[in-house]
VOTOR-563612 format. One record per residue (C-alpha): residue in one letter; x, y, z. Coordinates in Angstrom, 2 decimals, padded with zeros to 5 digits, always signed. Each point is the difference from the previous one (the first is absolute). Last residue first. Example, Ala and Ser with C-alpha at 12.3 -4.5 7.8 and 13.67 -1.06 7.14 Angstrom:
2
+------+---------+---------+---------+
| type |      px |      py |      pz |
+------+---------+---------+---------+
|    S | +013.67 | -001.06 | +007.14 |
|    A | -001.37 | -003.44 | +000.66 |
+------+---------+---------+---------+
***
This chain:
340
+------+---------+---------+---------+
| type |      px |      py |      pz |
+------+---------+---------+---------+
|    T | -024.57 | -012.81 | -024.02 |
|    Q | +002.81 | +000.62 | +002.51 |
|    A | +001.53 | -003.47 | -000.23 |
|    P | +002.35 | -000.89 | +002.88 |
|    S | -002.56 | -002.57 | +001.24 |
|    T | -000.59 | -000.53 | +003.70 |
|    S | +000.38 | -003.14 | +002.11 |
|    Q | -001.81 | +000.23 | +003.35 |
|    R | -002.59 | -002.55 | -001.14 |
|    C | +002.59 | -002.80 | -000.25 |
|    G | -002.26 | -002.81 | -001.24 |
|    F | +002.82 | -002.17 | -001.35 |
|    A | -001.13 | -000.38 | -003.62 |
|    Y | -002.10 | +003.18 | -000.32 |
|    H | +001.89 | +002.67 | +001.94 |
|    E | +003.53 | -001.45 | +000.03 |
|    V | -000.14 | -001.11 | -003.65 |
|    L | -001.56 | +003.26 | -001.22 |
|    H | +002.45 | +002.06 | +002.07 |
|    R | +002.96 | -001.89 | -001.46 |
|    L | -001.34 | +000.72 | -003.48 |
|    H | -000.30 | +003.69 | +000.90 |
|    Q | +003.55 | +000.14 | +001.34 |
|    A | +001.34 | -001.68 | -003.15 |
|    A | -001.94 | +002.46 | -002.18 |
|    K | +001.37 | +002.90 | +002.04 |
|    A | +003.57 | -001.21 | -000.46 |
|    H | -000.40 | -000.52 | -003.76 |
|    L | -001.83 | +003.30 | -000.54 |
|    N | +002.71 | +002.05 | +001.69 |
|    P | -001.57 | +003.12 | -001.52 |
|    I | -003.69 | -000.21 | -000.96 |
|    D | -001.07 | +002.51 | -002.67 |
|    L | -001.75 | -002.77 | -001.97 |
|    L | +001.79 | +001.10 | -003.18 |
|    D | +003.22 | +000.54 | +001.97 |
|    S | -000.04 | -003.52 | +001.49 |
|    L | -001.02 | -001.45 | -003.37 |
|    I | +003.02 | +001.63 | -001.66 |
|    Y | +002.24 | -001.28 | +002.81 |
|    Y | -001.27 | -003.56 | -000.44 |
|    G | +000.21 | +000.09 | -003.80 |
|    D | +003.62 | +001.12 | +000.10 |
|    Y | +001.25 | -002.84 | +002.19 |
|    R | -001.20 | -001.36 | +003.32 |
|    L | -001.77 | -003.02 | -001.49 |
|    L | -003.79 | -000.24 | +000.27 |
|    P | -000.29 | +003.18 | -002.09 |
|    N | +001.16 | -001.87 | -003.16 |
|    A | +001.12 | +002.59 | -002.56 |
|    N | +003.71 | -000.66 | +000.56 |
|    F | -000.20 | -003.77 | +000.36 |
|    L | -002.36 | -001.92 | -002.29 |
|    V | -000.95 | +002.72 | -002.51 |
|    T | +003.29 | +001.89 | -000.24 |
|    S | +002.15 | -003.14 | +000.24 |
|    V | -001.94 | -001.71 | -002.80 |
|    S | -000.03 | +002.95 | -002.44 |
|    A | +003.55 | +001.25 | +000.48 |
|    V | +001.54 | -003.48 | +000.23 |
|    F | -001.73 | -001.37 | -003.10 |
|    I | +000.67 | +003.05 | -002.15 |
|    M | +003.63 | +000.07 | +001.19 |
|    N | +000.30 | -003.70 | -000.86 |
|    Y | -001.37 | +000.70 | -003.48 |
|    A | +002.51 | +002.81 | -000.57 |
|    L | +002.86 | -002.26 | +001.12 |
|    S | -001.14 | -002.71 | -002.43 |
|    H | -000.12 | +002.37 | -002.99 |
|    L | +003.32 | +001.60 | +000.94 |
|    V | +001.67 | -003.42 | +000.35 |
|    G | -001.32 | -001.35 | -003.29 |
|    P | -003.14 | -000.84 | -001.95 |
|    G | -001.12 | +002.88 | -002.24 |
|    T | -000.77 | +003.53 | +001.02 |
|    Y | -003.13 | +002.13 | -000.57 |
|    A | -002.39 | -001.47 | +002.57 |
|    W | +002.61 | -000.39 | +002.74 |
|    V | +001.31 | +003.56 | -000.35 |
|    F | -003.55 | +001.42 | -000.01 |
|    T | -000.94 | -002.08 | +003.04 |
|    A | +003.22 | +001.02 | +001.79 |
|    G | -001.04 | +003.65 | -000.30 |
|    A | -003.42 | -000.79 | +001.46 |
|    A | +001.54 | -002.11 | +002.79 |
|    V | +002.27 | +002.92 | +000.85 |
|    L | -003.04 | +002.30 | +000.15 |
|    L | -001.80 | -002.56 | +002.16 |
|    E | +002.98 | -000.18 | +002.33 |
|    T | +000.17 | +003.80 | +000.23 |
|    M | -003.69 | +000.12 | +000.89 |
|    M | +000.59 | -002.63 | +002.66 |
|    G | +002.83 | +002.03 | +001.52 |
|    A | -001.92 | +003.28 | -000.18 |
|    A | -003.07 | -001.39 | +001.82 |
|    G | +001.36 | +000.62 | +003.51 |
|    V | +001.34 | +003.44 | -000.95 |
|    V | -003.38 | +000.84 | -001.56 |
|    I | -001.80 | -001.15 | +003.17 |
|    R | +002.24 | +002.18 | +002.20 |
|    R | -000.73 | +002.93 | -002.29 |
|    W | -003.71 | -000.74 | +000.31 |
|    R | +000.37 | -000.08 | +003.79 |
|    S | +001.07 | +003.62 | -000.08 |
|    R | +001.98 | +001.07 | +003.08 |
|    F | +003.06 | -001.96 | -001.04 |
|    S | +001.81 | -001.43 | +003.06 |
|    W | -000.42 | -003.61 | -001.09 |
|    A | +001.76 | +000.90 | -003.27 |
|    S | +003.25 | -000.08 | +001.99 |
|    S | -000.40 | -003.79 | -000.21 |
|    A | +001.67 | -000.06 | -003.41 |
|    D | +002.57 | -002.63 | +001.01 |
|    M | +001.33 | -001.65 | -003.13 |
|    Y | +000.23 | -003.70 | -000.85 |
|    P | +001.94 | -002.33 | -002.31 |
|    L | -000.49 | -003.78 | -000.01 |
|    P | +002.05 | -002.90 | +001.39 |
|    T | -002.12 | -003.20 | +000.28 |
|    F | +000.20 | -001.55 | +003.49 |
|    I | -003.82 | +000.10 | +000.40 |
|    L | +000.12 | +003.66 | -001.10 |
|    L | +003.47 | +000.98 | +001.16 |
|    M | +000.36 | +003.74 | -000.30 |
|    V | +002.81 | +001.90 | -001.70 |
|    G | +000.82 | +003.68 | +000.22 |
|    M | -001.20 | +003.55 | -000.27 |
|    A | -000.48 | +002.35 | +002.93 |
|    H | -000.09 | +003.80 | +000.03 |
|    V | -003.21 | +000.89 | -001.79 |
|    E | -001.32 | +003.46 | +000.89 |
|    G | -003.52 | +001.27 | -000.52 |
|    G | -000.85 | +003.25 | -001.77 |
|    F | -002.82 | -001.12 | -002.30 |
|    K | +002.37 | -000.68 | -002.92 |
|    R | +002.33 | -001.89 | +002.37 |
|    C | -002.81 | -002.47 | +000.83 |
|    V | -000.83 | -000.31 | -003.70 |
|    F | +003.66 | -000.71 | -000.82 |
|    A | +000.44 | -002.53 | +002.81 |
|    H | -003.14 | -002.05 | -000.62 |
|    G | +000.81 | -000.35 | -003.71 |
|    F | +003.64 | -000.69 | +000.87 |
|    E | -001.21 | -002.98 | +002.00 |
|    H | -001.97 | -001.40 | -002.94 |
|    L | +002.90 | +000.65 | -002.39 |
|    V | +002.26 | -002.14 | +002.17 |
|    K | -002.80 | -002.55 | +000.39 |
|    V | -000.45 | -000.40 | -003.77 |
|    L | +003.71 | -000.42 | -000.64 |
|    V | +000.37 | -002.51 | +002.86 |
|    L | -002.98 | -002.09 | -001.15 |
|    G | +001.17 | +000.00 | -003.62 |
|    A | +003.39 | -001.28 | +001.09 |
|    Y | -001.71 | -002.65 | +002.16 |
|    L | -002.12 | -001.20 | -002.93 |
|    L | +003.01 | +000.12 | -002.33 |
|    F | +001.93 | -002.25 | +002.40 |
|    L | -002.98 | -002.36 | +000.45 |
|    N | -000.56 | -000.51 | -003.73 |
|    G | +002.21 | -003.06 | -000.60 |
|    P | -001.44 | -001.73 | +003.05 |
|    A | -003.58 | +000.36 | -001.34 |
|    L | -002.16 | +002.16 | +002.26 |
|    V | -001.13 | +002.37 | -002.78 |
|    A | -000.34 | -002.78 | -002.61 |
|    Q | -003.79 | -000.39 | +000.16 |
|    S | -000.37 | +003.79 | -000.17 |
|    Q | +001.11 | -000.08 | -003.64 |
|    E | -003.30 | -001.59 | -001.11 |
|    V | -002.11 | +002.47 | +001.96 |
|    L | +001.77 | +003.01 | -001.48 |
|    E | -000.20 | -001.47 | -003.52 |
|    D | -003.75 | -000.53 | +000.36 |
|    F | -000.51 | +003.57 | +001.28 |
|    H | +001.84 | +001.69 | -002.86 |
|    D | -002.79 | +002.43 | -000.96 |
|    V | -001.01 | +000.36 | +003.64 |
|    A | +003.59 | +000.83 | +000.96 |
|    V | +000.24 | +002.64 | -002.74 |
|    K | -003.23 | +001.64 | +001.21 |
|    V | +001.26 | -000.11 | +003.60 |
|    A | +003.20 | +001.70 | -001.18 |
|    A | -002.02 | +002.80 | -001.62 |
|    G | -001.90 | +000.52 | +003.26 |
|    V | +003.25 | +000.09 | +001.99 |
|    V | +001.43 | +002.65 | -002.34 |
|    V | -003.17 | +002.12 | -000.07 |
|    L | -000.56 | -000.21 | +003.76 |
|    W | +003.62 | +001.00 | +000.68 |
|    A | -000.36 | +002.98 | -002.35 |
|    V | -003.07 | +001.08 | +001.99 |
|    F | +001.98 | -000.35 | +003.22 |
|    G | +002.85 | +002.05 | -001.44 |
|    V | -002.44 | +002.77 | -000.86 |
|    P | -001.37 | -000.12 | +003.57 |
|    N | +003.51 | +000.46 | +001.48 |
|    I | +003.14 | -002.04 | +000.65 |
|    A | +001.54 | +000.11 | -003.50 |
|    K | +001.84 | +003.29 | +000.56 |
|    G | +001.44 | -001.41 | +003.24 |
|    I | +002.18 | -002.45 | -001.91 |
|    V | +002.09 | +002.76 | -001.62 |
|    P | +000.34 | +002.66 | +002.72 |
|    M | -000.13 | -002.86 | +002.59 |
|    A | +003.18 | -001.75 | -001.17 |
|    R | +002.35 | +002.08 | +002.15 |
|    Q | -002.30 | -000.18 | +003.04 |
|    L | -000.45 | -003.76 | -000.38 |
|    F | +003.78 | -000.51 | -000.22 |
|    H | +000.52 | +001.95 | +003.24 |
|    D | -002.73 | -002.02 | +001.75 |
|    P | +001.38 | -003.42 | -001.03 |
|    D | +001.72 | -000.87 | +003.33 |
|    Y | +001.54 | -003.45 | -000.49 |
|    L | +000.33 | -003.43 | +001.63 |
|    P | -003.00 | -000.68 | +002.28 |
|    F | -000.47 | -003.70 | +000.85 |
|    H | -003.63 | -001.07 | +000.48 |
|    A | -001.17 | -003.41 | +001.31 |
|    F | -003.24 | -001.59 | -001.25 |
|    M | +000.82 | -003.72 | +000.44 |
|    I | +002.07 | +000.88 | +003.07 |
|    N | -003.00 | +001.58 | +001.71 |
|    V | +000.94 | -001.21 | +003.48 |
|    L | +003.69 | +000.59 | -000.71 |
|    R | -000.66 | +003.46 | -001.41 |
|    S | -002.21 | +000.93 | +002.95 |
|    Q | +002.67 | -001.22 | +002.40 |
|    L | +002.57 | +002.19 | -001.75 |
|    E | -002.30 | +003.04 | +000.17 |
|    R | -000.72 | -000.68 | +003.68 |
|    S | +003.75 | -000.23 | +000.69 |
|    R | +000.60 | +003.26 | -001.84 |
|    R | -002.63 | +001.68 | +002.16 |
|    K | +001.47 | -001.53 | +003.16 |
|    R | +003.51 | +001.18 | -000.89 |
|    Y | -001.26 | +003.54 | -000.72 |
|    R | -001.77 | +000.11 | +003.38 |
|    E | +003.16 | -001.27 | +001.69 |
|    F | +002.03 | +002.62 | -001.84 |
|    L | -002.32 | +002.73 | +001.25 |
|    R | -000.01 | -001.54 | +003.48 |
|    A | +003.80 | +000.11 | +000.20 |
|    S | +000.10 | +003.52 | -001.37 |
|    D | -002.35 | +001.31 | +002.69 |
|    A | -001.01 | +003.35 | -001.39 |
|    P | +000.12 | +002.87 | +002.47 |
|    K | -003.44 | +000.90 | +001.44 |
|    D | -002.19 | +002.49 | -001.85 |
|    S | -001.47 | -002.90 | -001.95 |
|    H | -000.17 | -000.94 | -003.65 |
|    I | -002.86 | -001.35 | -002.07 |
|    L | -000.28 | -001.91 | -003.29 |
|    N | +002.50 | -002.80 | +000.64 |
|    G | -002.66 | -002.64 | -000.75 |
|    Y | +000.71 | -001.51 | +003.42 |
|    F | -000.76 | +003.40 | +001.51 |
|    L | -003.12 | +000.56 | -002.12 |
|    Q | -001.37 | -003.39 | +001.05 |
|    A | +000.82 | +000.64 | +003.67 |
|    L | -001.55 | +003.48 | -000.15 |
|    L | -003.24 | -001.47 | -001.37 |
|    E | -000.09 | -002.81 | +002.55 |
|    I | +000.53 | +002.46 | +002.87 |
|    V | -002.60 | +002.39 | -001.40 |
|    E | -002.53 | -002.82 | -000.41 |
|    Q | +000.55 | -001.04 | +003.62 |
|    Q | -000.46 | +003.61 | +001.12 |
|    G | -003.24 | +000.41 | -001.89 |
|    P | -000.27 | +001.58 | -003.43 |
|    A | -002.16 | +003.14 | -000.25 |
|    T | -003.43 | -000.67 | -001.54 |
|    D | -002.54 | +000.84 | +002.72 |
|    P | +001.97 | +002.58 | +002.00 |
|    H | +001.16 | +001.86 | -003.12 |
|    L | +001.44 | +003.40 | +001.02 |
|    A | +000.63 | -000.77 | +003.68 |
|    L | +001.29 | -003.52 | -000.72 |
|    C | +002.26 | +001.28 | -002.74 |
|    E | +001.47 | +002.60 | +002.37 |
|    D | +000.48 | -002.55 | +002.78 |
|    W | +001.81 | -002.31 | -002.45 |
|    V | +002.32 | +002.80 | -001.12 |
|    Q | +000.80 | +000.96 | +003.59 |
|    Q | +000.66 | -003.63 | +000.99 |
|    V | +002.27 | -000.52 | -003.01 |
|    T | +002.08 | +002.94 | +001.15 |
|    R | +000.23 | +003.31 | -001.82 |
|    H | +002.90 | +001.98 | -001.52 |
|    R | +001.44 | -002.78 | -002.15 |
|    S | -003.41 | -000.25 | -001.62 |
|    L | -002.83 | -002.46 | -000.49 |
|    R | -003.12 | +001.71 | -001.30 |
|    G | +000.04 | -001.81 | -003.35 |
|    V | +000.18 | -003.37 | +001.74 |
|    F | -003.19 | +000.65 | +001.98 |
|    D | -001.98 | +001.28 | -002.98 |
|    Y | +001.48 | -002.88 | -002.01 |
|    A | -001.50 | -002.52 | +002.40 |
|    E | -003.43 | +001.63 | -000.21 |
|    P | +000.23 | +000.38 | -003.78 |
|    H | +000.76 | -003.71 | -000.67 |
|    L | +003.66 | -000.86 | -000.53 |
|    R | +001.62 | -002.01 | -002.81 |
|    F | +003.68 | -000.88 | +000.31 |
|    F | +002.20 | -000.51 | -003.06 |
|    Q | +003.55 | -001.29 | -000.35 |
|    N | +002.37 | +001.13 | -002.77 |
|    T | +003.00 | -000.55 | +002.34 |
|    F | +001.66 | +003.38 | -000.50 |
|    P | -003.11 | +001.75 | -001.36 |
|    D | -001.96 | -000.73 | +003.23 |
|    R | -003.62 | +000.51 | -000.97 |
|    L | -002.92 | +001.03 | +002.20 |
|    V | -003.43 | -000.44 | -001.60 |
|    Y | -002.89 | +001.97 | +001.46 |
|    W | -003.61 | -001.11 | -000.24 |
|    R | -003.24 | +001.82 | -000.87 |
|    R | -003.23 | -001.95 | -000.26 |
|    G | -002.11 | +000.10 | -003.17 |
|    R | +000.41 | -003.69 | -000.73 |
|    F | +003.79 | +000.39 | +000.27 |
|    Y | +001.46 | +003.48 | -000.32 |
|    Q | +003.70 | +000.85 | +000.00 |
|    R | +002.18 | +002.73 | +001.50 |
|    Q | +003.75 | -000.29 | -000.43 |
|    I | +002.72 | +000.51 | +002.60 |
|    Q | +003.76 | -000.30 | -000.58 |
|    V | +002.31 | -000.69 | +002.94 |
|    H | +003.43 | +001.64 | -000.45 |
|    P | -000.49 | +002.45 | +002.88 |
|    R | -000.44 | -002.79 | +002.60 |
|    L | -003.37 | +000.03 | +001.72 |
|    S | +000.03 | +001.30 | +003.54 |
|    V | +000.81 | -001.14 | +003.54 |
|    K | +000.16 | +001.67 | +003.40 |
|    Q | -000.07 | -002.51 | +002.84 |
|    D | -001.93 | +000.59 | +003.23 |
|    A | -002.84 | -002.44 | -000.73 |
+------+---------+---------+---------+
***
């Protein structure tokens, strides 16, 4: 109660609305972590200052908003989360040993998470933000409504070509998993996924987000490229977040369209086979994985923004647990996290 704490100067704050309710997103640009606060919690955090104690700030919030001000237990939990997120600093001298201990624990949790999710592990290798900024004057000209219309025309023309050659497409699909085609299939997969990730990254950078992590992820022990465009979570407009989420799939479909033209107008050979594998990968992976909202890929995040429900996966799990506890086990005290 007698400590004086405040948000660190580097913390970035963005206002967002979900289902008509205002929220505040706190972002640490050094770790690219996000913390979402409801207005009552942010009202308390925003009043914290190096010139006032926590007790004084809490008393002020309680006097101004007696019905909605956070309780003492909520304040303690909130300050603990902000402290472990390295978002607040105190008037007392920093304890270097505890700072390093906090860093060690965070790294240990990250390592444990990687080991637990070994089939979906991520290994960052490169910061692409500088390259994205240099390429934006050229690529950015295509990220607009005119570019979207051009995308529709190209993809529509490719669909027409695919329909005209439908029998040939089906016949060649029988050899996709043949041993002699596996290398070209993997090469096509890597090319498509690299362009997919750059699609996310360029659109995110176009809207003002930063992309500082690019590397390799193991998707069921298969090395594939990835980029971290999670800075889009701080965008105020949910439609911009949706566009960033859909950009990868749109890029894949554009690549598939280009590969369709190459496949249709080339004879048997390496280029012809590679183009077909890119068509197969882009179409199948987009429909079965990226667009599937039951997997936590692009489709899930797009659905979360369309429904205006952040943390949809966690809330869905809590609601399912409530249903089981309430109806299967007769726990009448169980409450649902759903607000509607």
